[in-house]
LOTIKE-870156 format. One record per atom (N, C-alpha, C, O, CB): x, y, z; atom name; residue in one letter; chain. Coordinates in steps of 0.05 Angstrom, whole numbers, plus 5000, padded with zeros to 4 digits. Glycine has a CB too. Layout:
! LOTIKE-870156
    X    Y    Z atom type mol
    X    Y    Z   CA    A   A
...
***
This chain:
! LOTIKE-870156
    X    Y    Z atom type mol
 9524 8990 0302    N    M   A
 9535 9011 0318   CA    M   A
 9513 9024 0335    C    M   A
 9492 9031 0323    O    M   A
 9550 9032 0301   CB    M   A
 9517 9027 0361    N    P   A
 9495 9038 0377   CA    P   A
 9488 9067 0370    C    P   A
 9505 9082 0362    O    P   A
 9503 9036 0407   CB    P   A
 9463 9073 0373    N    N   A
 9453 9100 0368   CA    N   A
 9453 9115 0394    C    N   A
 9435 9110 0411    O    N   A
 9424 9099 0354   CB    N   A
 9471 9133 0398    N    I   A
 9474 9148 0423   CA    I   A
 9470 9177 0418    C    I   A
 9481 9189 0399    O    I   A
 9502 9143 0435   CB    I   A
 9452 9189 0434    N    K   A
 9446 9217 0431   CA    K   A
 9445 9231 0459    C    K   A
 9439 9217 0478    O    K   A
 9419 9221 0416   CB    K   A
 9450 9256 0460    N    P   A
 9447 9270 0485   CA    P   A
 9417 9273 0492    C    P   A
 9401 9276 0474    O    P   A
 9461 9298 0485   CB    P   A
 9410 9273 0517    N    V   A
 9382 9275 0525   CA    V   A
 9370 9301 0516    C    V   A
 9345 9303 0513    O    V   A
 9380 9273 0556   CB    V   A
 9386 9321 0512    N    S   A
 9376 9347 0502   CA    S   A
 9363 9344 0474    C    S   A
 9348 9362 0466    O    S   A
 9399 9367 0501   CB    S   A
 9370 9323 0459    N    D   A
 9358 9319 0433   CA    D   A
 9328 9313 0435    C    D   A
 9314 9314 0415    O    D   A
 9372 9296 0419   CB    D   A
 9318 9308 0459    N    L   A
 9290 9302 0462   CA    L   A
 9273 9327 0457    C    L   A
 9248 9325 0455    O    L   A
 9284 9292 0490   CB    L   A
 9285 9350 0455    N    R   A
 9270 9374 0447   CA    R   A
 9257 9369 0420    C    R   A
 9235 9379 0415    O    R   A
 9289 9399 0447   CB    R   A
 9271 9354 0403    N    N   A
 9260 9346 0377   CA    N   A
 9255 9316 0379    C    N   A
 9266 9300 0364    O    N   A
 9280 9353 0354   CB    N   A
 9236 9308 0396    N    Y   A
 9232 9280 0402   CA    Y   A
 9223 9264 0378    C    Y   A
 9228 9240 0377    O    Y   A
 9212 9277 0424   CB    Y   A
 9210 9276 0359    N    N   A
 9202 9261 0335   CA    N   A
 9226 9250 0320    C    N   A
 9225 9227 0310    O    N   A
 9186 9279 0316   CB    N   A
 9248 9265 0319    N    E   A
 9272 9255 0306   CA    E   A
 9284 9233 0321    C    E   A
 9294 9213 0310    O    E   A
 9292 9278 0302   CB    E   A
 9284 9235 0348    N    V   A
 9295 9214 0365   CA    V   A
 9279 9188 0362    C    V   A
 9290 9167 0358    O    V   A
 9297 9222 0394   CB    V   A
 9253 9191 0363    N    L   A
 9235 9167 0362   CA    L   A
 9236 9154 0334    C    L   A
 9232 9130 0332    O    L   A
 9206 9175 0368   CB    L   A
 9242 9169 0314    N    R   A
 9244 9158 0287   CA    R   A
 9267 9138 0285    C    R   A
 9267 9119 0269    O    R   A
 9247 9180 0266   CB    R   A
 9287 9142 0302    N    D   A
 9311 9124 0302   CA    D   A
 9308 9099 0318    C    D   A
 9324 9081 0316    O    D   A
 9335 9140 0312   CB    D   A
 9286 9097 0334    N    V   A
 9281 9073 0350   CA    V   A
 9269 9051 0333    C    V   A
 9250 9056 0318    O    V   A
 9262 9079 0374   CB    V   A
 9280 9027 0333    N    A   A
 9270 9004 0318   CA    A   A
 9274 8979 0334    C    A   A
 9290 8979 0353    O    A   A
 9283 9003 0290   CB    A   A
 9261 8958 0326    N    V   A
 9264 8932 0340   CA    V   A
 9294 8924 0337    C    V   A
 9305 8923 0316    O    V   A
 9246 8910 0327   CB    V   A
 9306 8919 0360    N    G   A
 9334 8911 0361   CA    G   A
 9353 8934 0358    C    G   A
 9377 8930 0358    O    G   A
 9339 8891 0339   CB    G   A
 9343 8958 0356    N    E   A
 9360 8982 0353   CA    E   A
 9350 9004 0372    C    E   A
 9337 9023 0363    O    E   A
 9359 8992 0324   CB    E   A
 9356 9002 0398    N    P   A
 9348 9023 0417   CA    P   A
 9364 9048 0412    C    P   A
 9385 9048 0400    O    P   A
 9352 9013 0445   CB    P   A
 9354 9070 0423    N    V   A
 9368 9095 0423   CA    V   A
 9377 9100 0452    C    V   A
 9360 9099 0470    O    V   A
 9350 9119 0412   CB    V   A
 9402 9104 0456    N    F   A
 9413 9109 0483   CA    F   A
 9416 9139 0487    C    F   A
 9428 9152 0470    O    F   A
 9440 9094 0487   CB    F   A
 9406 9149 0509    N    L   A
 9407 9177 0515   CA    L   A
 9428 9182 0537    C    L   A
 9428 9167 0557    O    L   A
 9380 9188 0523   CB    L   A
 9444 9202 0533    N    T   A
 9464 9209 0553   CA    T   A
 9457 9235 0567    C    T   A
 9445 9253 0555    O    T   A
 9492 9210 0540   CB    T   A
 9466 9237 0592    N    K   A
 9464 9262 0607   CA    K   A
 9491 9268 0619    C    K   A
 9502 9251 0633    O    K   A
 9441 9260 0629   CB    K   A
 9502 9291 0613    N    N   A
 9529 9298 0622   CA    N   A
 9549 9278 0612    C    N   A
 9568 9272 0627    O    N   A
 9529 9300 0653   CB    N   A
 9545 9268 0588    N    G   A
 9565 9250 0576   CA    G   A
 9564 9221 0585    C    G   A
 9580 9205 0577    O    G   A
 9592 9260 0581   CB    G   A
 9545 9214 0602    N    R   A
 9542 9187 0613   CA    R   A
 9515 9175 0605    C    R   A
 9495 9189 0604    O    R   A
 9545 9186 0644   CB    R   A
 9515 9149 0600    N    G   A
 9490 9135 0593   CA    G   A
 9470 9139 0615    C    G   A
 9476 9135 0639    O    G   A
 9495 9106 0588   CB    G   A
 9445 9145 0607    N    R   A
 9425 9150 0627   CA    R   A
 9398 9136 0621    C    R   A
 9386 9125 0639    O    R   A
 9419 9180 0630   CB    R   A
 9391 9135 0596    N    Y   A
 9365 9123 0588   CA    Y   A
 9368 9107 0562    C    Y   A
 9387 9111 0547    O    Y   A
 9344 9145 0584   CB    Y   A
 9349 9088 0558    N    A   A
 9348 9073 0534   CA    A   A
 9319 9073 0524    C    A   A
 9301 9067 0539    O    A   A
 9359 9044 0537   CB    A   A
 9315 9081 0499    N    L   A
 9289 9081 0487   CA    L   A
 9288 9056 0469    C    L   A
 9304 9053 0451    O    L   A
 9283 9107 0470   CB    L   A
 9268 9039 0474    N    V   A
 9265 9015 0458   CA    V   A
 9237 9013 0446    C    V   A
 9218 9025 0456    O    V   A
 9270 8990 0476   CB    V   A
 9235 9000 0424    N    D   A
 9210 8994 0410   CA    D   A
 9193 8978 0429    C    D   A
 9203 8961 0444    O    D   A
 9214 8980 0383   CB    D   A
 9166 8982 0429    N    I   A
 9148 8968 0448   CA    I   A
 9150 8938 0444    C    I   A
 9147 8923 0463    O    I   A
 9119 8978 0443   CB    I   A
 9154 8929 0419    N    E   A
 9156 8900 0413   CA    E   A
 9181 8889 0428    C    E   A
 9180 8867 0439    O    E   A
 9158 8895 0383   CB    E   A
 9202 8903 0427    N    E   A
 9227 8895 0440   CA    E   A
 9223 8895 0471    C    E   A
 9233 8877 0484    O    E   A
 9250 8913 0433   CB    E   A
 9209 8915 0481    N    Y   A
 9203 8916 0509   CA    Y   A
 9187 8892 0518    C    Y   A
 9193 8880 0539    O    Y   A
 9189 8942 0516   CB    Y   A
 9166 8886 0504    N    E   A
 9148 8863 0511   CA    E   A
 9164 8837 0510    C    E   A
 9161 8820 0527    O    E   A
 9124 8862 0492   CB    E   A
 9181 8834 0490    N    K   A
 9197 8810 0488   CA    K   A
 9216 8807 0512    C    K   A
 9219 8786 0523    O    K   A
 9213 8810 0461   CB    K   A
 9229 8829 0519    N    T   A
 9247 8829 0542   CA    T   A
 9232 8823 0568    C    T   A
 9242 8808 0584    O    T   A
 9261 8856 0544   CB    T   A
 9209 8835 0571    N    K   A
 9193 8830 0595   CA    K   A
 9185 8800 0597    C    K   A
 9186 8789 0618    O    K   A
 9167 8848 0594   CB    K   A
 9177 8788 0574    N    A   A
 9169 8760 0574   CA    A   A
 9193 8742 0579    C    A   A
 9190 8722 0593    O    A   A
 9157 8753 0546   CB    A   A
 9216 8749 0569    N    T   A
 9241 8734 0574   CA    T   A
 9248 8734 0604    C    T   A
 9255 8714 0615    O    T   A
 9264 8745 0558   CB    T   A
 9246 8757 0616    N    I   A
 9252 8760 0645   CA    I   A
 9232 8743 0661    C    I   A
 9240 8729 0680    O    I   A
 9250 8789 0654   CB    I   A
 9206 8743 0654    N    K   A
 9186 8727 0668   CA    K   A
 9192 8697 0665    C    K   A
 9191 8683 0685    O    K   A
 9158 8734 0657   CB    K   A
 9199 8689 0641    N    L   A
 9205 8661 0636   CA    L   A
 9230 8652 0652    C    L   A
 9230 8631 0664    O    L   A
 9210 8656 0606   CB    L   A
 9251 8668 0652    N    L   A
 9275 8661 0667   CA    L   A
 9269 8660 0697    C    L   A
 9281 8643 0711    O    L   A
 9297 8682 0661   CB    L   A
 9252 8678 0706    N    S   A
 9245 8677 0735   CA    S   A
 9230 8652 0742    C    S   A
 9235 8639 0763    O    S   A
 9228 8702 0742   CB    S   A
 9211 8644 0724    N    Q   A
 9196 8619 0729   CA    Q   A
 9215 8594 0728    C    Q   A
 9211 8575 0743    O    Q   A
 9174 8616 0709   CB    Q   A
 9233 8594 0709    N    L   A
 9252 8572 0707   CA    L   A
 9270 8570 0732    C    L   A
 9276 8549 0742    O    L   A
 9270 8575 0682   CB    L   A
 9277 8593 0742    N    S   A
 9294 8594 0767   CA    S   A
 9278 8583 0790    C    S   A
 9289 8569 0807    O    S   A
 9303 8623 0772   CB    S   A
 9252 8591 0792    N    E   A
 9235 8580 0813   CA    E   A
 9232 8550 0811    C    E   A
 9233 8536 0831    O    E   A
 9207 8594 0813   CB    E   A
 9229 8540 0787    N    G   A
 9227 8511 0782   CA    G   A
 9252 8497 0790    C    G   A
 9251 8475 0803    O    G   A
 9220 8505 0753   CB    G   A
 9275 8508 0783    N    E   A
 9300 8496 0791   CA    E   A
 9303 8495 0821    C    E   A
 9312 8475 0832    O    E   A
 9324 8511 0778   CB    E   A
 9296 8517 0834    N    K   A
 9298 8518 0863   CA    K   A
 9280 8497 0876    C    K   A
 9288 8484 0895    O    K   A
 9290 8547 0873   CB    K   A
 9255 8495 0865    N    A   A
 9236 8475 0876   CA    A   A
 9247 8447 0872    C    A   A
 9245 8430 0890    O    A   A
 9209 8477 0862   CB    A   A
 9260 8442 0849    N    G   A
 9271 8415 0844   CA    G   A
 9294 8409 0863    C    G   A
 9296 8386 0872    O    G   A
 9282 8414 0815   CB    G   A
 9310 8428 0869    N    R   A
 9332 8423 0888   CA    R   A
 9322 8419 0917    C    R   A
 9332 8403 0932    O    R   A
 9351 8447 0888   CB    R   A
 9301 8434 0924    N    E   A
 9290 8432 0951   CA    E   A
 9272 8408 0955    C    E   A
 9273 8395 0976    O    E   A
 9275 8457 0958   CB    E   A
 9255 8402 0936    N    K   A
 9235 8381 0939   CA    K   A
 9241 8356 0923    C    K   A
 9226 8336 0925    O    K   A
 9208 8392 0930   CB    K   A
 9262 8357 0908    N    G   A
 9269 8334 0891   CA    G   A
 9258 8336 0863    C    G   A
 9237 8349 0859    O    G   A
 9259 8308 0904   CB    G   A
 9272 8323 0845    N    W   A
 9264 8325 0816   CA    W   A
 9244 8303 0810    C    W   A
 9244 8282 0823    O    W   A
 9289 8322 0798   CB    W   A
 9227 8308 0790    N    L   A
 9208 8288 0781   CA    L   A
 9221 8273 0757    C    L   A
 9235 8284 0741    O    L   A
 9182 8301 0772   CB    L   A
 9215 8247 0756    N    G   A
 9223 8231 0733   CA    G   A
 9204 8235 0710    C    G   A
 9183 8246 0713    O    G   A
 9225 8201 0741   CB    G   A
 9212 8227 0686    N    I   A
 9196 8231 0662   CA    I   A
 9169 8217 0665    C    I   A
 9148 8227 0655    O    I   A
 9210 8220 0637   CB    I   A
 9168 8193 0677    N    D   A
 9143 8179 0681   CA    D   A
 9124 8195 0699    C    D   A
 9100 8196 0693    O    D   A
 9148 8151 0693   CB    D   A
 9134 8208 0720    N    E   A
 9118 8224 0737   CA    E   A
 9107 8249 0723    C    E   A
 9084 8257 0727    O    E   A
 9134 8232 0762   CB    E   A
 9123 8261 0707    N    V   A
 9115 8285 0692   CA    V   A
 9093 8278 0672    C    V   A
 9073 8292 0670    O    V   A
 9139 8297 0677   CB    V   A
 9097 8256 0657    N    E   A
 9077 8247 0638   CA    E   A
 9050 8241 0652    C    E   A
 9029 8247 0641    O    E   A
 9086 8223 0622   CB    E   A
 9052 8229 0675    N    K   A
 9028 8222 0690   CA    K   A
 9013 8247 0699    C    K   A
 8989 8249 0698    O    K   A
 9035 8205 0715   CB    K   A
 9028 8268 0708    N    L   A
 9016 8293 0717   CA    L   A
 9004 8308 0693    C    L   A
 8982 8320 0696    O    L   A
 9038 8311 0731   CB    L   A
 9017 8307 0670    N    L   A
 9006 8321 0647   CA    L   A
 8982 8307 0635    C    L   A
 8964 8320 0624    O    L   A
 9028 8323 0626   CB    L   A
 8980 8281 0638    N    A   A
 8957 8266 0628   CA    A   A
 8933 8271 0645    C    A   A
 8910 8270 0635    O    A   A
 8964 8236 0627   CB    A   A
 8938 8278 0670    N    G   A
 8919 8284 0691   CA    G   A
 8891 8281 0687    C    G   A
 8875 8287 0705    O    G   A
 8922 8308 0698   CB    G   A
***
């Protein structure tokens, strides 16, 4: 179950931060609407790395469509380099 708190709870930020854990962000609301998410630094780094990987895979797919795909023999030859 998501951990949702009003942003005003940050007055006692130690209590809010105590609830943040890997895979368990704390969502902060302002005027009853979701506004912020507090995540553990490990979770943040993992998300950042995932976004970077997906971006690179997308670039590779785009290059393959525009410039043509390499066969397995060509890839092995490039890697043996």
